[in-house]
MOPAC internal coordinates of N, CA, C and O (Angstrom, degrees):
PM7 1SCF
backbone

  N    0.0000 0     0.00 0     0.00 0    0    0    0
  C    1.4480 1     0.00 0     0.00 0    1    0    0
  C    1.5190 1   108.96 1     0.00 0    2    1    0
  O    1.2310 1   120.61 1   -48.48 1    3    2    1
  N    1.3186 1   116.43 1   131.52 1    3    2    1
  C    1.4549 1   121.87 1  -178.34 1    5    3    2
  C    1.5207 1   109.85 1  -103.80 1    6    5    3
  O    1.2310 1   120.92 1   -51.50 1    7    6    5
  N    1.3288 1   115.86 1   128.50 1    7    6    5
  C    1.4598 1   122.51 1   173.64 1    9    7    6
  C    1.5169 1   107.72 1  -109.66 1   10    9    7
  O    1.2310 1   120.31 1   -62.60 1   11   10    9
  N    1.3381 1   117.00 1   117.40 1   11   10    9
  C    1.4549 1   121.11 1   179.61 1   13   11   10
  C    1.5233 1   109.23 1   -84.36 1   14   13   11
  O    1.2310 1   120.46 1   -53.87 1   15   14   13
  N    1.3290 1   116.73 1   126.13 1   15   14   13
  C    1.4553 1   122.70 1  -178.39 1   17   15   14
  C    1.5222 1   111.71 1   -98.19 1   18   17   15
  O    1.2310 1   120.60 1   141.34 1   19   18   17
  N    1.3290 1   116.45 1   -38.66 1   19   18   17
  C    1.4600 1   122.19 1  -177.98 1   21   19   18
  C    1.5183 1   109.11 1  -137.10 1   22   21   19
  O    1.2310 1   120.96 1   -43.35 1   23   22   21
  N    1.3185 1   115.76 1   136.65 1   23   22   21
  C    1.4572 1   122.76 1   174.24 1   25   23   22
  C    1.5221 1   105.67 1  -149.60 1   26   25   23
  O    1.2310 1   120.99 1   -91.94 1   27   26   25
  N    1.3414 1   115.72 1    88.06 1   27   26   25
  C    1.4601 1   118.86 1  -175.20 1   29   27   26
  C    1.5200 1   110.76 1  -147.79 1   30   29   27
  O    1.2310 1   120.87 1   -22.87 1   31   30   29
  N    1.3254 1   115.93 1   157.13 1   31   30   29
  C    1.4508 1   122.13 1   176.24 1   33   31   30
  C    1.5255 1   108.25 1   -84.97 1   34   33   31
  O    1.2310 1   121.21 1   -49.22 1   35   34   33
  N    1.3374 1   115.28 1   130.78 1   35   34   33
  C    1.4595 1   121.13 1   179.71 1   37   35   34
  C    1.5259 1   109.36 1  -128.93 1   38   37   35
  O    1.2310 1   120.91 1   -25.44 1   39   38   37
  N    1.3155 1   115.86 1   154.56 1   39   38   37
  C    1.4567 1   121.61 1   171.54 1   41   39   38
  C    1.5268 1   105.37 1   -96.88 1   42   41   39
  O    1.2310 1   120.35 1   -64.49 1   43   42   41
  N    1.3241 1   116.93 1   115.51 1   43   42   41
  C    1.4587 1   121.38 1  -171.69 1   45   43   42
  C    1.5283 1   111.91 1   -69.62 1   46   45   43
  O    1.2310 1   121.22 1   -31.24 1   47   46   45
  N    1.3341 1   115.27 1   148.76 1   47   46   45
  C    1.4637 1   121.82 1   177.28 1   49   47   46
  C    1.5253 1   111.94 1   -99.14 1   50   49   47
  O    1.2310 1   120.50 1   169.20 1   51   50   49
  N    1.3154 1   116.65 1   -10.80 1   51   50   49
  C    1.4651 1   121.62 1   177.35 1   53   51   50
  C    1.5204 1   107.75 1  -147.87 1   54   53   51
  O    1.2310 1   119.37 1   -11.83 1   55   54   53
  N    1.3218 1   118.80 1   168.17 1   55   54   53
  C    1.4674 1   120.43 1   179.40 1   57   55   54
  C    1.5341 1   111.14 1   -62.87 1   58   57   55
  O    1.2310 1   120.93 1   -35.94 1   59   58   57
  N    1.3220 1   115.83 1   144.06 1   59   58   57
  C    1.4664 1   121.93 1   176.46 1   61   59   58
  C    1.5192 1   109.31 1  -140.09 1   62   61   59
  O    1.2310 1   121.49 1   -26.61 1   63   62   61
  N    1.3281 1   114.75 1   153.39 1   63   62   61
  C    1.4675 1   121.24 1   175.63 1   65   63   62
  C    1.5174 1   108.86 1  -100.38 1   66   65   63
  O    1.2310 1   120.92 1   -41.72 1   67   66   65
  N    1.3197 1   115.84 1   138.28 1   67   66   65
  C    1.4630 1   121.14 1   175.65 1   69   67   66
  C    1.5236 1   108.46 1   -74.73 1   70   69   67
  O    1.2310 1   120.80 1   -48.20 1   71   70   69
  N    1.3208 1   116.08 1   131.80 1   71   70   69
  C    1.4601 1   120.32 1   179.74 1   73   71   70
  C    1.5343 1   110.54 1   -65.79 1   74   73   71
  O    1.2310 1   119.91 1   142.91 1   75   74   73
  N    1.3170 1   117.78 1   -37.09 1   75   74   73
  C    1.4576 1   121.45 1  -175.09 1   77   75   74
  C    1.5132 1   114.46 1   -68.73 1   78   77   75
  O    1.2310 1   120.51 1   135.89 1   79   78   77
  N    1.3509 1   116.62 1   -44.11 1   79   78   77
  C    1.4646 1   119.73 1  -174.91 1   81   79   78
  C    1.5195 1   113.75 1  -114.69 1   82   81   79
  O    1.2310 1   119.68 1   165.03 1   83   82   81
  N    1.3180 1   118.23 1   -14.97 1   83   82   81
  C    1.4492 1   121.64 1   178.54 1   85   83   82
  C    1.5196 1   115.03 1    81.40 1   86   85   83
  O    1.2310 1   120.07 1  -179.27 1   87   86   85
  N    1.3409 1   117.46 1     0.73 1   87   86   85
  C    1.4657 1   119.32 1   178.70 1   89   87   86
  C    1.5284 1   109.84 1   -71.71 1   90   89   87
  O    1.2310 1   120.40 1   -30.85 1   91   90   89
  N    1.3297 1   116.84 1   149.15 1   91   90   89
  C    1.4600 1   122.60 1   176.87 1   93   91   90
  C    1.5208 1   108.79 1   -95.56 1   94   93   91
  O    1.2310 1   120.83 1   -47.24 1   95   94   93
  N    1.3331 1   116.01 1   132.76 1   95   94   93
  C    1.4527 1   122.75 1   179.63 1   97   95   94
  C    1.5252 1   108.99 1  -115.62 1   98   97   95
  O    1.2310 1   119.81 1   -41.36 1   99   98   97
  N    1.3430 1   117.97 1   138.64 1   99   98   97
  C    1.4614 1   120.78 1  -176.76 1  101   99   98
  C    1.5358 1   112.29 1   -72.40 1  102  101   99
  O    1.2310 1   121.32 1   -14.19 1  103  102  101
  N    1.3270 1   115.09 1   165.81 1  103  102  101
  C    1.4614 1   120.68 1   173.81 1  105  103  102
  C    1.5256 1   108.77 1   -55.85 1  106  105  103
  O    1.2310 1   120.73 1   -34.96 1  107  106  105
  N    1.3177 1   116.21 1   145.04 1  107  106  105
  C    1.4590 1   121.56 1  -179.99 1  109  107  106
  C    1.5116 1   114.42 1    91.28 1  110  109  107
  O    1.2310 1   120.03 1  -178.18 1  111  110  109
  N    1.3336 1   117.54 1     1.82 1  111  110  109
  C    1.4611 1   122.60 1   179.34 1  113  111  110
  C    1.5209 1   109.54 1   -86.86 1  114  113  111
  O    1.2310 1   120.21 1   -39.45 1  115  114  113
  N    1.3157 1   117.21 1   140.55 1  115  114  113
  C    1.4601 1   120.64 1   174.48 1  117  115  114
  C    1.5257 1   109.36 1   -85.32 1  118  117  115
  O    1.2310 1   120.95 1   -62.60 1  119  118  117
  N    1.3214 1   115.78 1   117.40 1  119  118  117
  C    1.4604 1   123.96 1   178.79 1  121  119  118
  C    1.5275 1   108.22 1  -129.76 1  122  121  119
  O    1.2310 1   120.46 1   -19.77 1  123  122  121
  N    1.3137 1   116.73 1   160.23 1  123  122  121
  C    1.4625 1   121.05 1   174.61 1  125  123  122
  C    1.5182 1   108.79 1   -89.46 1  126  125  123
  O    1.2310 1   121.03 1   -53.21 1  127  126  125
  N    1.3279 1   115.63 1   126.79 1  127  126  125
  C    1.4600 1   122.21 1   177.09 1  129  127  126
  C    1.5241 1   108.52 1   -97.68 1  130  129  127
  O    1.2310 1   121.03 1   -54.44 1  131  130  129
  N    1.3102 1   115.63 1   125.56 1  131  130  129
  C    1.4655 1   122.31 1   175.89 1  133  131  130
  C    1.5222 1   107.60 1  -115.23 1  134  133  131
  O    1.2310 1   120.31 1   -54.16 1  135  134  133
  N    1.3213 1   117.01 1   125.84 1  135  134  133
  C    1.4606 1   122.24 1   172.40 1  137  135  134
  C    1.5173 1   106.45 1  -122.94 1  138  137  135
  O    1.2310 1   120.81 1   -44.74 1  139  138  137
  N    1.3228 1   116.06 1   135.26 1  139  138  137
  C    1.4589 1   119.94 1  -175.68 1  141  139  138
  C    1.5209 1   110.61 1  -151.03 1  142  141  139
  O    1.2310 1   121.62 1   -18.22 1  143  142  141
  N    1.3267 1   114.51 1   161.78 1  143  142  141
  C    1.4508 1   121.99 1   171.75 1  145  143  142
  C    1.5190 1   106.36 1  -117.68 1  146  145  143
  O    1.2310 1   120.99 1   -55.37 1  147  146  145
  N    1.3280 1   115.72 1   124.63 1  147  146  145
  C    1.4573 1   121.79 1  -178.17 1  149  147  146
  C    1.5261 1   108.05 1  -122.47 1  150  149  147
  O    1.2310 1   120.27 1   -71.23 1  151  150  149
  N    1.3156 1   117.08 1   108.77 1  151  150  149
  C    1.4649 1   122.88 1  -178.13 1  153  151  150
  C    1.5268 1   111.52 1    50.89 1  154  153  151
  O    1.2310 1   120.96 1  -137.21 1  155  154  153
  N    1.3388 1   115.77 1    42.79 1  155  154  153
  C    1.4474 1   121.74 1   176.48 1  157  155  154
  C    1.5096 1   115.85 1    89.53 1  158  157  155
  O    1.2310 1   119.36 1   170.51 1  159  158  157
  N    1.3317 1   118.82 1    -9.49 1  159  158  157
  C    1.4629 1   122.23 1   179.41 1  161  159  158
  C    1.5219 1   109.74 1   -99.69 1  162  161  159
  O    1.2310 1   120.72 1   -53.65 1  163  162  161
  N    1.3475 1   116.23 1   126.35 1  163  162  161
  C    1.4581 1   121.55 1   178.42 1  165  163  162
  C    1.5262 1   109.02 1   -85.93 1  166  165  163
  O    1.2310 1   120.90 1   -38.90 1  167  166  165
  N    1.3291 1   115.89 1   141.10 1  167  166  165
  C    1.4577 1   119.60 1   173.54 1  169  167  166
  C    1.5200 1   109.91 1  -149.84 1  170  169  167
  O    1.2310 1   121.18 1   -19.96 1  171  170  169
  N    1.3197 1   115.34 1   160.04 1  171  170  169
  C    1.4654 1   120.99 1   175.23 1  173  171  170
  C    1.5237 1   107.98 1  -135.87 1  174  173  171
  O    1.2310 1   121.36 1   -24.89 1  175  174  173
  N    1.3170 1   115.00 1   155.11 1  175  174  173
  C    1.4560 1   120.55 1   177.11 1  177  175  174
  C    1.5198 1   108.73 1  -153.38 1  178  177  175
  O    1.2310 1   121.56 1   -22.89 1  179  178  177
  N    1.3228 1   114.61 1   157.11 1  179  178  177
  C    1.4600 1   121.79 1   176.92 1  181  179  178
  C    1.5195 1   108.24 1  -113.83 1  182  181  179
  O    1.2310 1   121.20 1   -35.62 1  183  182  181
  N    1.3301 1   115.31 1   144.38 1  183  182  181
  C    1.4648 1   121.91 1  -177.84 1  185  183  182
  C    1.5261 1   109.01 1  -131.53 1  186  185  183
  O    1.2310 1   120.65 1   -48.10 1  187  186  185
  N    1.3374 1   116.36 1   131.90 1  187  186  185
  C    1.4657 1   121.28 1   178.02 1  189  187  186
  C    1.5349 1   109.62 1   -79.11 1  190  189  187
  O    1.2310 1   120.46 1   -16.45 1  191  190  189
  N    1.3433 1   116.73 1   163.55 1  191  190  189
  C    1.4667 1   119.83 1  -179.92 1  193  191  190
  C    1.5347 1   113.80 1   -59.12 1  194  193  191
  O    1.2310 1   120.02 1   145.78 1  195  194  193
  N    1.3332 1   117.56 1   -34.22 1  195  194  193
  C    1.4676 1   120.13 1   179.23 1  197  195  194
  C    1.5261 1   110.14 1   -63.67 1  198  197  195
  O    1.2310 1   120.24 1   131.67 1  199  198  197
  N    1.3185 1   117.14 1   -48.33 1  199  198  197
  C    1.4659 1   120.53 1  -179.31 1  201  199  198
  C    1.5314 1   111.32 1   -66.82 1  202  201  199
  O    1.2310 1   120.40 1   144.29 1  203  202  201
  N    1.3321 1   116.84 1   -35.71 1  203  202  201
  C    1.4638 1   120.08 1   175.38 1  205  203  202
  C    1.5347 1   109.89 1   -59.36 1  206  205  203
  O    1.2310 1   120.63 1   136.18 1  207  206  205
  N    1.3210 1   116.39 1   -43.82 1  207  206  205
  C    1.4705 1   121.08 1  -179.84 1  209  207  206
  C    1.5288 1   111.10 1   -65.97 1  210  209  207
  O    1.2310 1   120.12 1   137.25 1  211  210  209
  N    1.3201 1   117.38 1   -42.75 1  211  210  209
  C    1.4682 1   121.07 1   179.49 1  213  211  210
  C    1.5319 1   109.91 1   -62.06 1  214  213  211
  O    1.2310 1   120.33 1   137.62 1  215  214  213
  N    1.3254 1   116.97 1   -42.38 1  215  214  213
  C    1.4744 1   119.80 1   177.99 1  217  215  214
  C    1.5295 1   110.85 1   -63.01 1  218  217  215
  O    1.2310 1   120.39 1   140.56 1  219  218  217
  N    1.3463 1   116.86 1   -39.44 1  219  218  217
  C    1.4647 1   120.55 1   178.15 1  221  219  218
  C    1.5309 1   110.66 1   -63.62 1  222  221  219
  O    1.2310 1   120.22 1   135.59 1  223  222  221
  N    1.3175 1   117.19 1   -44.41 1  223  222  221
  C    1.4679 1   121.52 1   179.47 1  225  223  222
  C    1.5247 1   110.28 1   -62.78 1  226  225  223
  O    1.2310 1   120.39 1   137.44 1  227  226  225
  N    1.3333 1   116.85 1   -42.56 1  227  226  225
  C    1.4705 1   121.33 1   179.65 1  229  227  226
  C    1.5219 1   112.79 1   -72.22 1  230  229  227
  O    1.2310 1   120.45 1   159.11 1  231  230  229
  N    1.3387 1   116.75 1   -20.89 1  231  230  229
  C    1.4581 1   119.81 1  -178.04 1  233  231  230
  C    1.5220 1   113.10 1    75.26 1  234  233  231
  O    1.2310 1   120.37 1  -161.98 1  235  234  233
  N    1.3258 1   116.91 1    18.02 1  235  234  233
  C    1.4593 1   121.47 1   179.56 1  237  235  234
  C    1.5240 1   108.89 1  -128.76 1  238  237  235
  O    1.2310 1   120.84 1   -31.64 1  239  238  237
  N    1.3345 1   116.00 1   148.36 1  239  238  237
  C    1.4623 1   118.47 1   175.49 1  241  239  238
  C    1.5211 1   112.53 1  -140.54 1  242  241  239
  O    1.2310 1   120.01 1  -161.32 1  243  242  241
  N    1.3168 1   117.58 1    18.68 1  243  242  241
  C    1.4602 1   120.75 1   178.42 1  245  243  242
  C    1.5288 1   109.88 1  -137.10 1  246  245  243
  O    1.2310 1   121.38 1   -23.05 1  247  246  245
  N    1.3094 1   114.96 1   156.95 1  247  246  245
  C    1.4550 1   120.60 1   170.11 1  249  247  246
  C    1.5109 1   116.51 1    86.15 1  250  249  247
  O    1.2310 1   119.83 1  -160.82 1  251  250  249
  N    1.3333 1   117.94 1    19.18 1  251  250  249
  C    1.4566 1   120.10 1   178.45 1  253  251  250
  C    1.5190 1   110.11 1   -96.96 1  254  253  251
  O    1.2310 1   120.35 1   -44.11 1  255  254  253
  N    1.3167 1   116.94 1   135.89 1  255  254  253
  C    1.4528 1   121.67 1   173.70 1  257  255  254
  C    1.5194 1   109.26 1   -78.70 1  258  257  255
  O    1.2310 1   120.50 1   -19.71 1  259  258  257
  N    1.3344 1   116.66 1   160.29 1  259  258  257
  C    1.4567 1   121.79 1  -179.51 1  261  259  258
  C    1.5295 1   110.67 1   -54.93 1  262  261  259
  O    1.2310 1   120.65 1   -54.05 1  263  262  261
  N    1.3303 1   116.37 1   125.95 1  263  262  261
  C    1.4559 1   122.83 1   176.42 1  265  263  262
  C    1.5152 1   116.07 1    76.68 1  266  265  263
  O    1.2310 1   119.89 1   178.77 1  267  266  265
  N    1.3066 1   117.82 1    -1.23 1  267  266  265
  C    1.4699 1   122.14 1  -172.95 1  269  267  266
  C    1.5256 1   114.01 1   -63.79 1  270  269  267
  O    1.2310 1   119.71 1   144.84 1  271  270  269
  N    1.3169 1   118.17 1   -35.16 1  271  270  269
  C    1.4720 1   119.55 1  -176.17 1  273  271  270
  C    1.5233 1   112.54 1   -63.89 1  274  273  271
  O    1.2310 1   120.30 1   153.61 1  275  274  273
  N    1.3161 1   117.03 1   -26.39 1  275  274  273
  C    1.4697 1   120.81 1  -177.79 1  277  275  274
  C    1.5249 1   112.20 1   -70.70 1  278  277  275
  O    1.2310 1   120.02 1   168.01 1  279  278  277
  N    1.3112 1   117.57 1   -11.99 1  279  278  277
  C    1.4647 1   121.93 1  -175.20 1  281  279  278
  C    1.5187 1   113.97 1   -92.78 1  282  281  279
  O    1.2310 1   120.08 1  -151.64 1  283  282  281
  N    1.3407 1   117.45 1    28.36 1  283  282  281
  C    1.4609 1   117.84 1   176.69 1  285  283  282
  C    1.5256 1   110.39 1  -140.83 1  286  285  283
  O    1.2310 1   120.86 1   -20.82 1  287  286  285
  N    1.3143 1   115.97 1   159.18 1  287  286  285
  C    1.4613 1   121.84 1  -176.37 1  289  287  286
  C    1.5257 1   112.52 1   -64.76 1  290  289  287
  O    1.2310 1   119.86 1   147.17 1  291  290  289
  N    1.3296 1   117.87 1   -32.83 1  291  290  289
  C    1.4628 1   121.23 1   179.68 1  293  291  290
  C    1.5254 1   110.32 1   -61.71 1  294  293  291
  O    1.2310 1   120.13 1   139.36 1  295  294  293
  N    1.3388 1   117.35 1   -40.64 1  295  294  293
  C    1.4648 1   120.28 1  -179.83 1  297  295  294
  C    1.5301 1   109.79 1   -62.43 1  298  297  295
  O    1.2310 1   120.06 1   132.48 1  299  298  297
  N    1.3272 1   117.49 1   -47.52 1  299  298  297
  C    1.4663 1   120.45 1  -177.66 1  301  299  298
  C    1.5180 1   111.11 1   -64.60 1  302  301  299
  O    1.2310 1   119.80 1   138.93 1  303  302  301
  N    1.3213 1   117.99 1   -41.07 1  303  302  301
  C    1.4657 1   120.89 1   177.98 1  305  303  302
  C    1.5240 1   110.51 1   -63.66 1  306  305  303
  O    1.2310 1   120.41 1   135.27 1  307  306  305
  N    1.3178 1   116.83 1   -44.73 1  307  306  305
  C    1.4636 1   121.37 1   179.51 1  309  307  306
  C    1.5221 1   110.76 1   -64.21 1  310  309  307
  O    1.2310 1   120.22 1   137.60 1  311  310  309
  N    1.3395 1   117.18 1   -42.40 1  311  310  309
  C    1.4644 1   120.69 1   177.78 1  313  311  310
  C    1.5120 1   111.20 1   -60.72 1  314  313  311
  O    1.2310 1   120.38 1   134.58 1  315  314  313
  N    1.3375 1   116.88 1   -45.42 1  315  314  313
  C    1.4556 1   120.77 1   179.73 1  317  315  314
  C    1.5253 1   111.04 1   -62.36 1  318  317  315
  O    1.2310 1   120.05 1   139.54 1  319  318  317
  N    1.3398 1   117.51 1   -40.46 1  319  318  317
  C    1.4607 1   121.51 1   178.98 1  321  319  318
  C    1.5276 1   111.79 1   -65.57 1  322  321  319
  O    1.2310 1   120.41 1   141.30 1  323  322  321
  N    1.3386 1   116.82 1   -38.70 1  323  322  321
  C    1.4637 1   120.65 1  -175.43 1  325  323  322
  C    1.5175 1   113.79 1   -88.53 1  326  325  323
  O    1.2310 1   119.55 1   148.43 1  327  326  325
  N    1.3349 1   118.47 1   -31.57 1  327  326  325
  C    1.4525 1   121.74 1  -172.32 1  329  327  326
  C    1.5235 1   113.47 1  -116.36 1  330  329  327
  O    1.2310 1   119.93 1   171.69 1  331  330  329
  N    1.3056 1   117.73 1    -8.31 1  331  330  329
  C    1.4527 1   119.68 1  -174.30 1  333  331  330
  C    1.5144 1   110.40 1    91.60 1  334  333  331
  O    1.2310 1   120.30 1     5.04 1  335  334  333
  N    1.3090 1   117.02 1  -174.96 1  335  334  333
  C    1.4663 1   120.31 1  -174.26 1  337  335  334
  C    1.5204 1   114.30 1   -79.49 1  338  337  335
  O    1.2310 1   119.08 1   160.94 1  339  338  337
  N    1.3160 1   119.37 1   -19.06 1  339  338  337
  C    1.4774 1   120.35 1  -179.57 1  341  339  338
  C    1.5149 1   110.18 1   -72.54 1  342  341  339
  O    1.2310 1   120.82 1   -44.62 1  343  342  341
  N    1.3334 1   116.03 1   135.38 1  343  342  341
  C    1.4625 1   120.84 1   177.86 1  345  343  342
  C    1.5112 1   109.62 1   -90.78 1  346  345  343
  O    1.2310 1   120.10 1   180.00 1  347  346  345

């Protein structure tokens, strides 16, 4: 059972990798910080706006492996719509 402790947008103070797509974002980027306890283990992760949108479209927000969201056509289409064609 997962208990979510924090789910908020933060402006990062150092570079972080998005859990959903694995891309690295520089300090000063707004990312969503998730902190949770899962069966007694605490963890945190950062999520970029593209991955947040893909999770919203899919209607799911749990159970993704690191970088997994980047491996589907929906992620690339959403990224292109939100960020333009440059990767």
